[in-house]
Wavefront OBJ file of the C-alpha trace (Angstrom):
o trace
v 63.660 22.560 61.093
v 64.570 19.764 63.500
v 66.623 19.434 66.579
v 67.061 21.472 69.701
v 65.532 24.611 68.178
v 62.323 22.981 67.606
v 59.668 23.432 70.297
v 56.618 21.025 70.429
v 53.453 21.386 72.477
v 51.898 18.070 73.454
v 48.130 18.438 74.409
v 46.632 15.403 76.075
v 44.466 14.685 79.114
v 46.400 11.296 79.752
v 49.176 12.299 82.178
v 51.045 9.024 81.576
v 51.058 9.577 77.814
v 52.094 13.075 78.173
v 55.079 12.093 80.213
v 56.067 9.193 77.815
v 55.897 11.506 74.772
v 57.841 14.215 76.536
v 60.525 11.779 77.516
v 60.602 10.155 73.994
v 60.588 13.362 71.924
v 63.186 15.061 74.245
v 65.539 12.147 73.692
v 65.074 12.807 69.937
v 66.358 16.509 70.190
v 63.067 18.489 70.693
v 62.084 21.009 73.213
v 58.832 19.731 74.658
v 56.093 21.401 76.729
v 52.964 19.570 77.666
v 49.315 20.789 78.450
v 46.452 18.715 79.997
v 43.677 20.301 78.040
v 42.698 23.128 75.554
v 42.381 25.683 78.208
v 45.843 24.861 79.642
v 47.230 24.896 76.081
v 45.735 28.451 75.473
v 47.455 29.825 78.502
v 50.772 28.513 77.237
v 50.135 29.721 73.704
v 49.536 33.265 75.076
v 53.187 33.529 76.149
v 55.096 30.990 74.031
v 55.541 30.235 70.342
v 55.686 26.598 69.288
v 56.757 24.985 65.960
v 54.161 22.252 66.154
v 51.265 21.104 68.277
v 50.470 17.453 68.856
v 46.927 17.377 69.946
v 44.566 14.744 71.264
v 41.070 14.663 69.821
v 39.195 13.128 72.592
v 39.663 15.539 75.616
v 37.152 16.621 78.310
v 35.688 19.977 77.539
v 36.751 21.491 74.288
v 37.851 18.473 72.006
v 40.829 18.520 69.682
v 38.912 19.307 66.484
v 37.185 22.393 67.891
v 40.457 23.524 69.440
v 42.165 23.102 66.107
v 39.436 25.072 64.405
v 39.805 27.894 66.930
v 43.624 27.842 66.515
v 43.257 28.187 62.733
v 41.510 31.564 63.127
v 44.563 32.840 64.878
v 47.738 31.176 63.808
v 49.471 28.830 61.221
v 51.174 26.520 63.799
v 51.074 22.986 62.365
v 48.814 20.525 64.219
v 49.054 16.801 64.295
v 45.898 15.164 65.744
v 46.070 11.941 67.882
v 42.732 10.048 67.822
v 41.355 6.732 68.913
v 38.737 7.068 66.170
v 39.843 5.090 63.099
v 36.841 5.989 60.809
v 37.802 7.992 57.744
v 35.119 10.493 58.294
v 36.510 11.621 61.690
v 39.991 11.890 60.134
v 38.608 14.029 57.325
v 36.774 16.125 59.927
v 40.110 16.902 61.574
v 41.809 17.853 58.316
v 38.816 20.108 57.428
v 39.326 21.760 60.826
v 42.841 22.696 59.900
v 45.033 19.815 61.085
v 48.049 19.014 59.024
v 48.047 15.297 59.793
v 46.612 12.767 62.134
v 47.714 9.565 63.892
v 45.375 6.932 65.253
v 45.941 5.483 68.792
v 47.644 3.252 69.783
v 50.754 4.132 67.721
v 54.359 3.477 67.733
v 56.408 6.390 68.877
v 58.763 6.214 65.907
v 55.737 6.698 63.609
v 54.892 9.784 65.572
v 58.465 10.983 65.172
v 58.373 10.442 61.490
v 55.117 12.290 60.985
v 56.451 15.205 63.068
v 59.569 15.421 61.027
v 57.453 15.101 57.747
v 55.334 18.135 58.751
v 58.282 20.209 59.788
v 59.800 19.479 56.397
v 56.896 20.894 54.710
v 57.021 24.243 56.441
v 57.754 27.206 54.196
v 61.537 27.732 53.610
v 63.202 31.016 54.405
v 63.164 33.640 51.785
v 65.701 33.367 48.992
v 68.002 36.198 48.035
v 66.271 36.384 44.523
v 62.590 35.952 45.124
v 60.382 34.797 42.320
v 57.734 37.235 40.891
v 54.428 37.542 42.603
v 51.427 35.483 41.377
v 48.022 37.077 41.201
v 44.544 35.585 41.787
v 42.228 38.418 41.301
v 42.584 40.714 44.367
v 45.074 38.257 45.892
v 48.888 38.129 45.550
v 50.991 35.185 46.347
v 54.741 35.516 47.102
v 56.479 32.187 46.304
v 59.639 33.258 47.864
v 58.061 34.012 51.260
v 55.202 31.501 50.994
v 52.782 34.213 51.802
v 49.403 35.102 50.378
v 48.068 38.660 50.627
v 44.750 40.510 49.959
v 45.919 43.964 49.532
v 47.963 44.680 52.635
v 46.161 41.857 54.673
v 47.778 38.538 55.003
v 45.693 35.556 54.243
v 46.445 32.773 56.778
v 47.491 29.432 55.412
v 48.240 26.256 57.145
v 51.525 24.641 56.596
v 49.984 22.075 54.336
v 48.150 24.717 52.339
v 51.359 26.706 52.149
v 53.194 23.558 50.823
v 50.376 22.893 48.189
v 50.466 26.432 46.918
v 54.264 26.355 46.622
v 54.150 23.103 44.630
v 51.578 24.609 42.181
v 53.401 27.933 42.110
v 56.598 26.206 41.017
v 54.764 25.062 37.824
v 52.024 27.497 36.889
v 49.954 26.415 33.953
v 51.132 22.783 34.218
v 49.080 19.815 35.471
v 50.110 18.280 38.816
v 48.943 14.723 39.288
v 47.222 13.739 42.504
v 49.857 11.041 42.909
v 52.639 13.600 42.750
v 50.824 15.796 45.399
v 50.379 12.630 47.632
v 54.057 11.882 47.321
v 55.117 15.553 47.910
v 52.916 15.902 50.980
v 54.482 12.834 52.447
v 51.405 11.059 53.568
v 50.915 7.318 53.674
v 48.046 4.937 52.880
v 47.027 5.433 49.230
v 43.243 5.810 49.563
v 43.274 8.047 52.589
v 46.186 10.018 51.017
v 44.208 11.113 47.969
v 41.096 11.914 49.977
v 43.279 14.085 52.262
v 44.735 15.921 49.227
v 41.241 16.667 47.908
v 40.294 18.034 51.342
v 43.392 20.315 51.301
v 42.579 21.435 47.689
v 38.993 22.425 48.754
v 40.266 24.333 51.788
v 42.841 26.197 49.598
v 40.184 27.149 46.954
v 38.085 28.679 49.706
v 41.015 31.125 50.227
v 41.968 32.006 46.692
v 38.739 31.599 44.701
v 35.828 33.954 44.520
v 33.588 30.866 44.020
v 35.230 27.697 45.161
v 32.583 25.564 43.544
v 33.552 27.000 40.180
v 37.301 27.445 40.524
v 39.054 29.894 38.196
v 42.690 29.623 39.523
v 43.125 26.145 41.030
v 41.520 24.007 38.330
v 40.639 20.420 38.249
v 42.084 18.521 35.204
v 39.715 15.661 34.817
v 41.500 12.249 35.184
v 44.862 13.910 35.667
v 45.109 16.246 38.655
v 45.104 19.914 39.329
v 46.643 23.051 37.671
v 47.246 26.532 39.030
v 46.208 29.166 36.412
v 47.188 32.677 37.935
v 46.289 35.913 36.186
l 1 2 3 4 5 6 7 8 9 10 11 12 13 14 15 16 17 18 19 20 21 22 23 24 25 26 27 28 29 30 31 32 33 34 35 36 37 38 39 40 41 42 43 44 45 46 47 48 49 50 51 52 53 54 55 56 57 58 59 60 61 62 63 64 65 66 67 68 69 70 71 72 73 74 75 76 77 78 79 80 81 82 83 84 85 86 87 88 89 90 91 92 93 94 95 96 97 98 99 100 101 102 103 104 105 106 107 108 109 110 111 112 113 114 115 116 117 118 119 120 121 122 123 124 125 126 127 128 129 130 131 132 133 134 135 136 137 138 139 140 141 142 143 144 145 146 147 148 149 150 151 152 153 154 155 156 157 158 159 160 161 162 163 164 165 166 167 168 169 170 171 172 173 174 175 176 177 178 179 180 181 182 183 184 185 186 187 188 189 190 191 192 193 194 195 196 197 198 199 200 201 202 203 204 205 206 207 208 209 210 211 212 213 214 215 216 217 218 219 220 221 222 223 224 225 226 227 228 229 230 231 232
């Protein structure tokens, strides 16, 4: 999903940066709407659907991490955080809140473009004509063709990264998938941060499919090798 059918929401209190990003991303084929803060973004989200949100962390009032956490209670729209904070713990906090990626300021516009396109490539693909069989995790059922997780008739919300992870595992149930493979498939860069980010996403996914995430039954750790999905 790229090009003129892709609608981005840029949320940043810096008016100059909003304008520059709107201009740059529009030139690269995106529809772009901007918001000055979380409240403004909420009003836009009430009437518009977006394919991805680029969100500044350090905003007056509700910051980007808190806003991301609130968004995740309502929708799966991918979120890319912009932050002046370079420390790993702050990046991890953003991922734990539900962000799909982060980019530290200052940044090159081309890197932002690459990260946006990487996230969009990870979005669930349309349903195929011949959908694979459902995978079951206790009371939950996962439809690999639709990329959807259900508890009975209630959908379980997944972020785009969680959906991508589950799809990767569902393609090879019962097989160990290495952390290096997950890092490569998720498209992140910076080796040490990549693997920590994968671990965070695994932890978040376990909270949604496991009865006891601390003693996982379905998304198992294979010591020294990686992770394995073991559905019922």
